[in-house]
PyMOL Python script that loads the backbone (N, CA, C, O; Angstrom):
from pymol import cmd

cmd.read_pdbstr("""\
ATOM      1  N   MET A   1     -53.005  18.437  73.191  1.00  0.00           N
ATOM      2  CA  MET A   1     -53.321  19.535  72.299  1.00  0.00           C
ATOM      3  C   MET A   1     -52.058  20.039  71.625  1.00  0.00           C
ATOM      4  O   MET A   1     -50.979  20.058  72.218  1.00  0.00           O
ATOM      5  N   LEU A   2     -52.210  20.435  70.409  1.00  0.00           N
ATOM      6  CA  LEU A   2     -51.078  20.952  69.658  1.00  0.00           C
ATOM      7  C   LEU A   2     -51.253  22.454  69.512  1.00  0.00           C
ATOM      8  O   LEU A   2     -52.258  22.923  68.977  1.00  0.00           O
ATOM      9  N   PHE A   3     -50.277  23.199  69.987  1.00  0.00           N
ATOM     10  CA  PHE A   3     -50.317  24.642  69.856  1.00  0.00           C
ATOM     11  C   PHE A   3     -49.287  25.063  68.835  1.00  0.00           C
ATOM     12  O   PHE A   3     -48.124  24.670  68.924  1.00  0.00           O
ATOM     13  N   VAL A   4     -49.694  25.842  67.887  1.00  0.00           N
ATOM     14  CA  VAL A   4     -48.797  26.325  66.847  1.00  0.00           C
ATOM     15  C   VAL A   4     -48.659  27.822  67.026  1.00  0.00           C
ATOM     16  O   VAL A   4     -49.649  28.553  67.065  1.00  0.00           O
ATOM     17  N   SER A   5     -47.422  28.266  67.134  1.00  0.00           N
ATOM     18  CA  SER A   5     -47.214  29.700  67.290  1.00  0.00           C
ATOM     19  C   SER A   5     -47.356  30.372  65.936  1.00  0.00           C
ATOM     20  O   SER A   5     -46.824  29.901  64.930  1.00  0.00           O
ATOM     21  N   CYS A   6     -48.059  31.444  65.928  1.00  0.00           N
ATOM     22  CA  CYS A   6     -48.249  32.207  64.695  1.00  0.00           C
ATOM     23  C   CYS A   6     -47.428  33.474  64.812  1.00  0.00           C
ATOM     24  O   CYS A   6     -47.789  34.390  65.550  1.00  0.00           O
ATOM     25  N   LYS A   7     -46.345  33.524  64.099  1.00  0.00           N
ATOM     26  CA  LYS A   7     -45.480  34.690  64.114  1.00  0.00           C
ATOM     27  C   LYS A   7     -45.759  35.511  62.868  1.00  0.00           C
ATOM     28  O   LYS A   7     -46.055  34.979  61.798  1.00  0.00           O
ATOM     29  N   VAL A   8     -45.659  36.795  63.035  1.00  0.00           N
ATOM     30  CA  VAL A   8     -45.770  37.668  61.881  1.00  0.00           C
ATOM     31  C   VAL A   8     -44.393  37.705  61.246  1.00  0.00           C
ATOM     32  O   VAL A   8     -43.427  38.168  61.852  1.00  0.00           O
ATOM     33  N   MET A   9     -44.315  37.213  60.022  1.00  0.00           N
ATOM     34  CA  MET A   9     -43.038  37.182  59.328  1.00  0.00           C
ATOM     35  C   MET A   9     -42.954  38.393  58.416  1.00  0.00           C
ATOM     36  O   MET A   9     -43.778  38.585  57.522  1.00  0.00           O
ATOM     37  N   SER A  10     -41.964  39.180  58.660  1.00  0.00           N
ATOM     38  CA  SER A  10     -41.809  40.386  57.853  1.00  0.00           C
ATOM     39  C   SER A  10     -40.377  40.493  57.379  1.00  0.00           C
ATOM     40  O   SER A  10     -39.531  39.664  57.715  1.00  0.00           O
ATOM     41  N   SER A  11     -40.118  41.514  56.603  1.00  0.00           N
ATOM     42  CA  SER A  11     -38.764  41.694  56.088  1.00  0.00           C
ATOM     43  C   SER A  11     -37.790  42.063  57.203  1.00  0.00           C
ATOM     44  O   SER A  11     -36.577  41.972  57.016  1.00  0.00           O
ATOM     45  N   SER A  12     -38.313  42.484  58.376  1.00  0.00           N
ATOM     46  CA  SER A  12     -37.432  42.807  59.491  1.00  0.00           C
ATOM     47  C   SER A  12     -37.017  41.562  60.275  1.00  0.00           C
ATOM     48  O   SER A  12     -36.104  41.628  61.098  1.00  0.00           O
ATOM     49  N   THR A  13     -37.682  40.426  60.028  1.00  0.00           N
ATOM     50  CA  THR A  13     -37.317  39.181  60.674  1.00  0.00           C
ATOM     51  C   THR A  13     -35.994  38.710  60.092  1.00  0.00           C
ATOM     52  O   THR A  13     -35.796  38.733  58.877  1.00  0.00           O
ATOM     53  N   HIS A  14     -35.090  38.281  60.966  1.00  0.00           N
ATOM     54  CA  HIS A  14     -33.782  37.829  60.499  1.00  0.00           C
ATOM     55  C   HIS A  14     -33.950  36.576  59.645  1.00  0.00           C
ATOM     56  O   HIS A  14     -34.749  35.701  59.979  1.00  0.00           O
ATOM     57  N   ILE A  15     -33.223  36.486  58.572  1.00  0.00           N
ATOM     58  CA  ILE A  15     -33.368  35.391  57.619  1.00  0.00           C
ATOM     59  C   ILE A  15     -33.092  34.042  58.268  1.00  0.00           C
ATOM     60  O   ILE A  15     -33.726  33.051  57.904  1.00  0.00           O
ATOM     61  N   SER A  16     -32.159  33.975  59.223  1.00  0.00           N
ATOM     62  CA  SER A  16     -31.864  32.686  59.862  1.00  0.00           C
ATOM     63  C   SER A  16     -33.069  32.182  60.654  1.00  0.00           C
ATOM     64  O   SER A  16     -33.297  30.975  60.723  1.00  0.00           O
ATOM     65  N   ALA A  17     -33.836  33.083  61.246  1.00  0.00           N
ATOM     66  CA  ALA A  17     -35.058  32.684  61.956  1.00  0.00           C
ATOM     67  C   ALA A  17     -36.097  32.157  60.971  1.00  0.00           C
ATOM     68  O   ALA A  17     -36.823  31.212  61.278  1.00  0.00           O
ATOM     69  N   LEU A  18     -36.168  32.760  59.804  1.00  0.00           N
ATOM     70  CA  LEU A  18     -37.111  32.294  58.787  1.00  0.00           C
ATOM     71  C   LEU A  18     -36.704  30.934  58.236  1.00  0.00           C
ATOM     72  O   LEU A  18     -37.557  30.075  58.015  1.00  0.00           O
ATOM     73  N   TYR A  19     -35.408  30.730  58.013  1.00  0.00           N
ATOM     74  CA  TYR A  19     -34.938  29.417  57.554  1.00  0.00           C
ATOM     75  C   TYR A  19     -35.270  28.344  58.591  1.00  0.00           C
ATOM     76  O   TYR A  19     -35.706  27.248  58.238  1.00  0.00           O
ATOM     77  N   ARG A  20     -35.061  28.665  59.876  1.00  0.00           N
ATOM     78  CA  ARG A  20     -35.343  27.714  60.959  1.00  0.00           C
ATOM     79  C   ARG A  20     -36.832  27.387  61.019  1.00  0.00           C
ATOM     80  O   ARG A  20     -37.204  26.223  61.167  1.00  0.00           O
ATOM     81  N   GLU A  21     -37.681  28.400  60.907  1.00  0.00           N
ATOM     82  CA  GLU A  21     -39.137  28.195  60.926  1.00  0.00           C
ATOM     83  C   GLU A  21     -39.579  27.353  59.724  1.00  0.00           C
ATOM     84  O   GLU A  21     -40.438  26.482  59.858  1.00  0.00           O
ATOM     85  N   PHE A  22     -38.996  27.614  58.559  1.00  0.00           N
ATOM     86  CA  PHE A  22     -39.294  26.825  57.364  1.00  0.00           C
ATOM     87  C   PHE A  22     -38.868  25.371  57.559  1.00  0.00           C
ATOM     88  O   PHE A  22     -39.624  24.453  57.242  1.00  0.00           O
ATOM     89  N   ALA A  23     -37.657  25.160  58.082  1.00  0.00           N
ATOM     90  CA  ALA A  23     -37.155  23.805  58.311  1.00  0.00           C
ATOM     91  C   ALA A  23     -38.052  23.061  59.299  1.00  0.00           C
ATOM     92  O   ALA A  23     -38.337  21.880  59.103  1.00  0.00           O
ATOM     93  N   ASP A  24     -38.496  23.734  60.352  1.00  0.00           N
ATOM     94  CA  ASP A  24     -39.390  23.095  61.329  1.00  0.00           C
ATOM     95  C   ASP A  24     -40.713  22.694  60.694  1.00  0.00           C
ATOM     96  O   ASP A  24     -41.229  21.607  60.949  1.00  0.00           O
ATOM     97  N   ALA A  25     -41.252  23.570  59.872  1.00  0.00           N
ATOM     98  CA  ALA A  25     -42.528  23.282  59.206  1.00  0.00           C
ATOM     99  C   ALA A  25     -42.373  22.111  58.237  1.00  0.00           C
ATOM    100  O   ALA A  25     -43.242  21.241  58.172  1.00  0.00           O
ATOM    101  N   LEU A  26     -41.283  22.084  57.494  1.00  0.00           N
ATOM    102  CA  LEU A  26     -41.029  20.990  56.553  1.00  0.00           C
ATOM    103  C   LEU A  26     -40.840  19.675  57.298  1.00  0.00           C
ATOM    104  O   LEU A  26     -41.384  18.646  56.896  1.00  0.00           O
ATOM    105  N   ARG A  27     -40.070  19.706  58.380  1.00  0.00           N
ATOM    106  CA  ARG A  27     -39.856  18.496  59.182  1.00  0.00           C
ATOM    107  C   ARG A  27     -41.182  17.949  59.713  1.00  0.00           C
ATOM    108  O   ARG A  27     -41.410  16.740  59.686  1.00  0.00           O
ATOM    109  N   ASP A  28     -42.051  18.831  60.191  1.00  0.00           N
ATOM    110  CA  ASP A  28     -43.346  18.396  60.729  1.00  0.00           C
ATOM    111  C   ASP A  28     -44.209  17.747  59.656  1.00  0.00           C
ATOM    112  O   ASP A  28     -44.893  16.758  59.917  1.00  0.00           O
ATOM    113  N   VAL A  29     -44.176  18.300  58.461  1.00  0.00           N
ATOM    114  CA  VAL A  29     -44.942  17.710  57.363  1.00  0.00           C
ATOM    115  C   VAL A  29     -44.340  16.357  56.970  1.00  0.00           C
ATOM    116  O   VAL A  29     -45.072  15.397  56.733  1.00  0.00           O
ATOM    117  N   LEU A  30     -43.015  16.284  56.903  1.00  0.00           N
ATOM    118  CA  LEU A  30     -42.355  15.021  56.573  1.00  0.00           C
ATOM    119  C   LEU A  30     -42.659  13.949  57.615  1.00  0.00           C
ATOM    120  O   LEU A  30     -42.872  12.785  57.274  1.00  0.00           O
ATOM    121  N   ALA A  31     -42.679  14.342  58.874  1.00  0.00           N
ATOM    122  CA  ALA A  31     -42.908  13.397  59.963  1.00  0.00           C
ATOM    123  C   ALA A  31     -44.392  13.117  60.172  1.00  0.00           C
ATOM    124  O   ALA A  31     -44.769  12.292  61.005  1.00  0.00           O
ATOM    125  N   GLU A  32     -45.213  13.800  59.421  1.00  0.00           N
ATOM    126  CA  GLU A  32     -46.662  13.661  59.536  1.00  0.00           C
ATOM    127  C   GLU A  32     -47.144  13.977  60.941  1.00  0.00           C
ATOM    128  O   GLU A  32     -48.183  13.485  61.381  1.00  0.00           O
ATOM    129  N   ASN A  33     -46.362  14.820  61.654  1.00  0.00           N
ATOM    130  CA  ASN A  33     -46.780  15.287  62.973  1.00  0.00           C
ATOM    131  C   ASN A  33     -47.871  16.330  62.837  1.00  0.00           C
ATOM    132  O   ASN A  33     -48.681  16.525  63.744  1.00  0.00           O
ATOM    133  N   ALA A  34     -47.883  16.983  61.721  1.00  0.00           N
ATOM    134  CA  ALA A  34     -48.841  18.049  61.494  1.00  0.00           C
ATOM    135  C   ALA A  34     -49.539  17.750  60.177  1.00  0.00           C
ATOM    136  O   ALA A  34     -49.058  18.122  59.107  1.00  0.00           O
ATOM    137  N   VAL A  35     -50.666  17.082  60.267  1.00  0.00           N
ATOM    138  CA  VAL A  35     -51.391  16.714  59.062  1.00  0.00           C
ATOM    139  C   VAL A  35     -52.504  17.714  58.799  1.00  0.00           C
ATOM    140  O   VAL A  35     -52.977  18.403  59.702  1.00  0.00           O
ATOM    141  N   GLY A  36     -52.896  17.773  57.566  1.00  0.00           N
ATOM    142  CA  GLY A  36     -54.012  18.628  57.200  1.00  0.00           C
ATOM    143  C   GLY A  36     -53.568  19.922  56.565  1.00  0.00           C
ATOM    144  O   GLY A  36     -52.377  20.202  56.430  1.00  0.00           O
ATOM    145  N   PRO A  37     -54.559  20.705  56.178  1.00  0.00           N
ATOM    146  CA  PRO A  37     -54.265  21.952  55.465  1.00  0.00           C
ATOM    147  C   PRO A  37     -53.533  22.991  56.315  1.00  0.00           C
ATOM    148  O   PRO A  37     -52.795  23.815  55.775  1.00  0.00           O
ATOM    149  N   ALA A  38     -53.721  22.965  57.621  1.00  0.00           N
ATOM    150  CA  ALA A  38     -53.051  23.956  58.473  1.00  0.00           C
ATOM    151  C   ALA A  38     -51.542  23.793  58.429  1.00  0.00           C
ATOM    152  O   ALA A  38     -50.816  24.781  58.318  1.00  0.00           O
ATOM    153  N   SER A  39     -51.059  22.555  58.516  1.00  0.00           N
ATOM    154  CA  SER A  39     -49.611  22.330  58.505  1.00  0.00           C
ATOM    155  C   SER A  39     -49.013  22.631  57.140  1.00  0.00           C
ATOM    156  O   SER A  39     -47.921  23.190  57.040  1.00  0.00           O
ATOM    157  N   ARG A  40     -49.730  22.260  56.101  1.00  0.00           N
ATOM    158  CA  ARG A  40     -49.229  22.565  54.754  1.00  0.00           C
ATOM    159  C   ARG A  40     -49.293  24.076  54.495  1.00  0.00           C
ATOM    160  O   ARG A  40     -48.462  24.626  53.773  1.00  0.00           O
ATOM    161  N   GLY A  41     -50.267  24.723  55.080  1.00  0.00           N
ATOM    162  CA  GLY A  41     -50.351  26.182  54.975  1.00  0.00           C
ATOM    163  C   GLY A  41     -49.184  26.848  55.671  1.00  0.00           C
ATOM    164  O   GLY A  41     -48.615  27.816  55.167  1.00  0.00           O
ATOM    165  N   ARG A  42     -48.827  26.319  56.846  1.00  0.00           N
ATOM    166  CA  ARG A  42     -47.669  26.846  57.577  1.00  0.00           C
ATOM    167  C   ARG A  42     -46.416  26.687  56.734  1.00  0.00           C
ATOM    168  O   ARG A  42     -45.599  27.604  56.645  1.00  0.00           O
ATOM    169  N   LEU A  43     -46.266  25.521  56.115  1.00  0.00           N
ATOM    170  CA  LEU A  43     -45.105  25.292  55.259  1.00  0.00           C
ATOM    171  C   LEU A  43     -45.097  26.284  54.092  1.00  0.00           C
ATOM    172  O   LEU A  43     -44.058  26.862  53.774  1.00  0.00           O
ATOM    173  N   ALA A  44     -46.230  26.474  53.471  1.00  0.00           N
ATOM    174  CA  ALA A  44     -46.319  27.405  52.336  1.00  0.00           C
ATOM    175  C   ALA A  44     -46.025  28.840  52.768  1.00  0.00           C
ATOM    176  O   ALA A  44     -45.325  29.569  52.065  1.00  0.00           O
ATOM    177  N   ARG A  45     -46.556  29.247  53.922  1.00  0.00           N
ATOM    178  CA  ARG A  45     -46.312  30.617  54.413  1.00  0.00           C
ATOM    179  C   ARG A  45     -44.846  30.843  54.740  1.00  0.00           C
ATOM    180  O   ARG A  45     -44.279  31.877  54.386  1.00  0.00           O
ATOM    181  N   THR A  46     -44.227  29.872  55.419  1.00  0.00           N
ATOM    182  CA  THR A  46     -42.821  30.058  55.770  1.00  0.00           C
ATOM    183  C   THR A  46     -41.932  30.039  54.534  1.00  0.00           C
ATOM    184  O   THR A  46     -40.951  30.779  54.460  1.00  0.00           O
ATOM    185  N   ARG A  47     -42.272  29.196  53.564  1.00  0.00           N
ATOM    186  CA  ARG A  47     -41.501  29.159  52.317  1.00  0.00           C
ATOM    187  C   ARG A  47     -41.605  30.494  51.584  1.00  0.00           C
ATOM    188  O   ARG A  47     -40.606  31.018  51.092  1.00  0.00           O
ATOM    189  N   ALA A  48     -42.814  31.040  51.515  1.00  0.00           N
ATOM    190  CA  ALA A  48     -43.009  32.331  50.837  1.00  0.00           C
ATOM    191  C   ALA A  48     -42.243  33.445  51.549  1.00  0.00           C
ATOM    192  O   ALA A  48     -41.649  34.308  50.902  1.00  0.00           O
ATOM    193  N   ALA A  49     -42.257  33.425  52.879  1.00  0.00           N
ATOM    194  CA  ALA A  49     -41.544  34.458  53.639  1.00  0.00           C
ATOM    195  C   ALA A  49     -40.047  34.371  53.399  1.00  0.00           C
ATOM    196  O   ALA A  49     -39.378  35.395  53.256  1.00  0.00           O
ATOM    197  N   VAL A  50     -39.521  33.161  53.353  1.00  0.00           N
ATOM    198  CA  VAL A  50     -38.091  32.963  53.096  1.00  0.00           C
ATOM    199  C   VAL A  50     -37.743  33.471  51.698  1.00  0.00           C
ATOM    200  O   VAL A  50     -36.779  34.217  51.522  1.00  0.00           O
ATOM    201  N   LYS A  51     -38.532  33.064  50.712  1.00  0.00           N
ATOM    202  CA  LYS A  51     -38.233  33.430  49.315  1.00  0.00           C
ATOM    203  C   LYS A  51     -38.334  34.941  49.072  1.00  0.00           C
ATOM    204  O   LYS A  51     -37.635  35.480  48.214  1.00  0.00           O
ATOM    205  N   LYS A  52     -39.207  35.626  49.830  1.00  0.00           N
ATOM    206  CA  LYS A  52     -39.395  37.068  49.626  1.00  0.00           C
ATOM    207  C   LYS A  52     -38.393  37.918  50.399  1.00  0.00           C
ATOM    208  O   LYS A  52     -38.262  39.111  50.128  1.00  0.00           O
ATOM    209  N   HIS A  53     -37.694  37.330  51.343  1.00  0.00           N
ATOM    210  CA  HIS A  53     -36.786  38.100  52.202  1.00  0.00           C
ATOM    211  C   HIS A  53     -35.638  38.675  51.377  1.00  0.00           C
ATOM    212  O   HIS A  53     -35.145  38.039  50.445  1.00  0.00           O
ATOM    213  N   ALA A  54     -35.230  39.864  51.729  1.00  0.00           N
ATOM    214  CA  ALA A  54     -34.154  40.546  50.998  1.00  0.00           C
ATOM    215  C   ALA A  54     -32.826  39.792  51.066  1.00  0.00           C
ATOM    216  O   ALA A  54     -32.016  39.886  50.143  1.00  0.00           O
ATOM    217  N   ASP A  55     -32.596  39.048  52.145  1.00  0.00           N
ATOM    218  CA  ASP A  55     -31.338  38.318  52.318  1.00  0.00           C
ATOM    219  C   ASP A  55     -31.429  36.857  51.887  1.00  0.00           C
ATOM    220  O   ASP A  55     -30.553  36.062  52.224  1.00  0.00           O
ATOM    221  N   TYR A  56     -32.474  36.492  51.148  1.00  0.00           N
ATOM    222  CA  TYR A  56     -32.667  35.115  50.683  1.00  0.00           C
ATOM    223  C   TYR A  56     -31.503  34.682  49.802  1.00  0.00           C
ATOM    224  O   TYR A  56     -31.001  35.450  48.981  1.00  0.00           O
ATOM    225  N   SER A  57     -31.083  33.422  49.992  1.00  0.00           N
ATOM    226  CA  SER A  57     -30.096  32.830  49.090  1.00  0.00           C
ATOM    227  C   SER A  57     -30.484  31.371  48.858  1.00  0.00           C
ATOM    228  O   SER A  57     -31.018  30.712  49.750  1.00  0.00           O
ATOM    229  N   GLU A  58     -30.217  30.888  47.682  1.00  0.00           N
ATOM    230  CA  GLU A  58     -30.484  29.478  47.368  1.00  0.00           C
ATOM    231  C   GLU A  58     -29.708  28.576  48.319  1.00  0.00           C
ATOM    232  O   GLU A  58     -30.215  27.548  48.769  1.00  0.00           O
ATOM    233  N   HIS A  59     -28.487  28.968  48.616  1.00  0.00           N
ATOM    234  CA  HIS A  59     -27.651  28.170  49.503  1.00  0.00           C
ATOM    235  C   HIS A  59     -28.308  28.021  50.882  1.00  0.00           C
ATOM    236  O   HIS A  59     -28.400  26.909  51.402  1.00  0.00           O
ATOM    237  N   GLY A  60     -28.759  29.118  51.469  1.00  0.00           N
ATOM    238  CA  GLY A  60     -29.422  29.074  52.769  1.00  0.00           C
ATOM    239  C   GLY A  60     -30.704  28.267  52.728  1.00  0.00           C
ATOM    240  O   GLY A  60     -31.016  27.531  53.665  1.00  0.00           O
ATOM    241  N   TYR A  61     -31.445  28.406  51.640  1.00  0.00           N
ATOM    242  CA  TYR A  61     -32.695  27.668  51.466  1.00  0.00           C
ATOM    243  C   TYR A  61     -32.429  26.158  51.417  1.00  0.00           C
ATOM    244  O   TYR A  61     -33.125  25.379  52.069  1.00  0.00           O
ATOM    245  N   PHE A  62     -31.423  25.755  50.643  1.00  0.00           N
ATOM    246  CA  PHE A  62     -31.092  24.336  50.547  1.00  0.00           C
ATOM    247  C   PHE A  62     -30.542  23.788  51.861  1.00  0.00           C
ATOM    248  O   PHE A  62     -30.783  22.627  52.194  1.00  0.00           O
ATOM    249  N   LEU A  63     -29.808  24.607  52.609  1.00  0.00           N
ATOM    250  CA  LEU A  63     -29.332  24.179  53.926  1.00  0.00           C
ATOM    251  C   LEU A  63     -30.509  23.936  54.873  1.00  0.00           C
ATOM    252  O   LEU A  63     -30.489  22.990  55.661  1.00  0.00           O
ATOM    253  N   ALA A  64     -31.535  24.790  54.794  1.00  0.00           N
ATOM    254  CA  ALA A  64     -32.725  24.613  55.630  1.00  0.00           C
ATOM    255  C   ALA A  64     -33.447  23.312  55.266  1.00  0.00           C
ATOM    256  O   ALA A  64     -33.923  22.592  56.145  1.00  0.00           O
ATOM    257  N   ILE A  65     -33.523  23.023  53.986  1.00  0.00           N
ATOM    258  CA  ILE A  65     -34.150  21.770  53.544  1.00  0.00           C
ATOM    259  C   ILE A  65     -33.339  20.584  54.046  1.00  0.00           C
ATOM    260  O   ILE A  65     -33.903  19.609  54.543  1.00  0.00           O
ATOM    261  N   GLU A  66     -32.021  20.663  53.918  1.00  0.00           N
ATOM    262  CA  GLU A  66     -31.160  19.582  54.394  1.00  0.00           C
ATOM    263  C   GLU A  66     -31.313  19.380  55.898  1.00  0.00           C
ATOM    264  O   GLU A  66     -31.357  18.244  56.371  1.00  0.00           O
ATOM    265  N   MET A  67     -31.395  20.475  56.653  1.00  0.00           N
ATOM    266  CA  MET A  67     -31.568  20.380  58.095  1.00  0.00           C
ATOM    267  C   MET A  67     -32.890  19.683  58.435  1.00  0.00           C
ATOM    268  O   MET A  67     -32.937  18.846  59.337  1.00  0.00           O
ATOM    269  N   ALA A  68     -33.957  20.025  57.718  1.00  0.00           N
ATOM    270  CA  ALA A  68     -35.261  19.400  57.961  1.00  0.00           C
ATOM    271  C   ALA A  68     -35.198  17.898  57.710  1.00  0.00           C
ATOM    272  O   ALA A  68     -35.737  17.116  58.493  1.00  0.00           O
ATOM    273  N   PHE A  69     -34.550  17.492  56.633  1.00  0.00           N
ATOM    274  CA  PHE A  69     -34.441  16.070  56.330  1.00  0.00           C
ATOM    275  C   PHE A  69     -33.578  15.340  57.353  1.00  0.00           C
ATOM    276  O   PHE A  69     -33.887  14.206  57.720  1.00  0.00           O
ATOM    277  N   LYS A  70     -32.496  15.976  57.823  1.00  0.00           N
ATOM    278  CA  LYS A  70     -31.658  15.350  58.846  1.00  0.00           C
ATOM    279  C   LYS A  70     -32.435  15.179  60.148  1.00  0.00           C
ATOM    280  O   LYS A  70     -32.328  14.142  60.802  1.00  0.00           O
ATOM    281  N   GLN A  71     -33.212  16.185  60.527  1.00  0.00           N
ATOM    282  CA  GLN A  71     -34.017  16.089  61.739  1.00  0.00           C
ATOM    283  C   GLN A  71     -35.077  15.001  61.589  1.00  0.00           C
ATOM    284  O   GLN A  71     -35.320  14.233  62.520  1.00  0.00           O
ATOM    285  N   TRP A  72     -35.700  14.936  60.430  1.00  0.00           N
ATOM    286  CA  TRP A  72     -36.706  13.909  60.168  1.00  0.00           C
ATOM    287  C   TRP A  72     -36.082  12.520  60.222  1.00  0.00           C
ATOM    288  O   TRP A  72     -36.652  11.596  60.802  1.00  0.00           O
ATOM    289  N   GLU A  73     -34.902  12.378  59.610  1.00  0.00           N
ATOM    290  CA  GLU A  73     -34.208  11.097  59.616  1.00  0.00           C
ATOM    291  C   GLU A  73     -33.860  10.680  61.042  1.00  0.00           C
ATOM    292  O   GLU A  73     -34.001   9.508  61.391  1.00  0.00           O
ATOM    293  N   ALA A  74     -33.409  11.621  61.869  1.00  0.00           N
ATOM    294  CA  ALA A  74     -33.092  11.323  63.265  1.00  0.00           C
ATOM    295  C   ALA A  74     -34.342  10.863  64.006  1.00  0.00           C
ATOM    296  O   ALA A  74     -34.272   9.968  64.848  1.00  0.00           O
ATOM    297  N   MET A  75     -35.473  11.467  63.701  1.00  0.00           N
ATOM    298  CA  MET A  75     -36.732  11.057  64.319  1.00  0.00           C
ATOM    299  C   MET A  75     -37.090   9.631  63.911  1.00  0.00           C
ATOM    300  O   MET A  75     -37.637   8.877  64.715  1.00  0.00           O
ATOM    301  N   GLN A  76     -36.790   9.259  62.686  1.00  0.00           N
ATOM    302  CA  GLN A  76     -37.091   7.915  62.198  1.00  0.00           C
ATOM    303  C   GLN A  76     -36.214   6.870  62.875  1.00  0.00           C
ATOM    304  O   GLN A  76     -36.634   5.728  63.064  1.00  0.00           O
ATOM    305  N   ASN A  77     -35.006   7.257  63.236  1.00  0.00           N
ATOM    306  CA  ASN A  77     -34.051   6.321  63.815  1.00  0.00           C
ATOM    307  C   ASN A  77     -34.186   6.162  65.324  1.00  0.00           C
ATOM    308  O   ASN A  77     -33.568   5.267  65.900  1.00  0.00           O
ATOM    309  N   VAL A  78     -34.972   7.000  65.973  1.00  0.00           N
ATOM    310  CA  VAL A  78     -35.163   6.895  67.415  1.00  0.00           C
ATOM    311  C   VAL A  78     -35.890   5.592  67.720  1.00  0.00           C
ATOM    312  O   VAL A  78     -36.960   5.319  67.176  1.00  0.00           O
ATOM    313  N   GLY A  79     -35.297   4.801  68.591  1.00  0.00           N
ATOM    314  CA  GLY A  79     -35.924   3.550  68.989  1.00  0.00           C
ATOM    315  C   GLY A  79     -35.626   2.373  68.092  1.00  0.00           C
ATOM    316  O   GLY A  79     -35.948   1.239  68.445  1.00  0.00           O
ATOM    317  N   SER A  80     -35.023   2.605  66.950  1.00  0.00           N
ATOM    318  CA  SER A  80     -34.684   1.467  66.079  1.00  0.00           C
ATOM    319  C   SER A  80     -33.274   1.002  66.410  1.00  0.00           C
ATOM    320  O   SER A  80     -32.430   1.812  66.793  1.00  0.00           O
ATOM    321  N   PRO A  81     -33.010  -0.292  66.268  1.00  0.00           N
ATOM    322  CA  PRO A  81     -31.665  -0.795  66.572  1.00  0.00           C
ATOM    323  C   PRO A  81     -30.633  -0.165  65.652  1.00  0.00           C
ATOM    324  O   PRO A  81     -30.889   0.072  64.472  1.00  0.00           O
ATOM    325  N   GLN A  82     -29.479   0.099  66.207  1.00  0.00           N
ATOM    326  CA  GLN A  82     -28.417   0.687  65.394  1.00  0.00           C
ATOM    327  C   GLN A  82     -27.954  -0.307  64.355  1.00  0.00           C
ATOM    328  O   GLN A  82     -27.808  -1.500  64.623  1.00  0.00           O
ATOM    329  N   LYS A  83     -27.731   0.203  63.184  1.00  0.00           N
ATOM    330  CA  LYS A  83     -27.213  -0.639  62.098  1.00  0.00           C
ATOM    331  C   LYS A  83     -25.697  -0.552  62.126  1.00  0.00           C
ATOM    332  O   LYS A  83     -25.123   0.536  62.155  1.00  0.00           O
ATOM    333  N   THR A  84     -25.076  -1.681  62.118  1.00  0.00           N
ATOM    334  CA  THR A  84     -23.620  -1.697  62.100  1.00  0.00           C
ATOM    335  C   THR A  84     -23.146  -2.427  60.853  1.00  0.00           C
ATOM    336  O   THR A  84     -23.892  -3.170  60.216  1.00  0.00           O
ATOM    337  N   SER A  85     -21.914  -2.194  60.537  1.00  0.00           N
ATOM    338  CA  SER A  85     -21.344  -2.865  59.371  1.00  0.00           C
ATOM    339  C   SER A  85     -20.829  -4.239  59.739  1.00  0.00           C
ATOM    340  O   SER A  85     -20.506  -5.042  58.863  1.00  0.00           O
ATOM    341  N   GLU A  86     -20.748  -4.518  61.048  1.00  0.00           N
ATOM    342  CA  GLU A  86     -20.250  -5.815  61.493  1.00  0.00           C
ATOM    343  C   GLU A  86     -21.399  -6.794  61.599  1.00  0.00           C
ATOM    344  O   GLU A  86     -22.428  -6.474  62.193  1.00  0.00           O
ATOM    345  N   HIS A  87     -21.247  -7.965  61.044  1.00  0.00           N
ATOM    346  CA  HIS A  87     -22.248  -9.010  61.140  1.00  0.00           C
ATOM    347  C   HIS A  87     -21.680 -10.126  62.009  1.00  0.00           C
ATOM    348  O   HIS A  87     -20.566 -10.592  61.767  1.00  0.00           O
ATOM    349  N   GLN A  88     -22.422 -10.551  63.002  1.00  0.00           N
ATOM    350  CA  GLN A  88     -21.911 -11.587  63.888  1.00  0.00           C
ATOM    351  C   GLN A  88     -22.492 -12.924  63.532  1.00  0.00           C
ATOM    352  O   GLN A  88     -22.176 -13.926  64.174  1.00  0.00           O
TER     353      GLN A  88
END
""", "prot")
cmd.dss("prot")
cmd.show_as("cartoon", "prot")
cmd.util.cbc("prot")
cmd.orient("prot")
């Protein structure tokens, strides 16, 4: 079973927590771990909360996106043979 925590996101929530929640939601959608309208809704809600926060910055938003992609990429590389530049 998949349990999704539903947090009330408000302007009193620290922006770093909102960026982290947004990055997690984006990573889950990228990894297709959370399919369907619920996961995309979570992504949309967290994105809206981040964008509306008083401490929002484009820089922080882009860092959250980069973090989500790095986490997704790491998930893709788990179990695959390491690629090296040396050919034997």
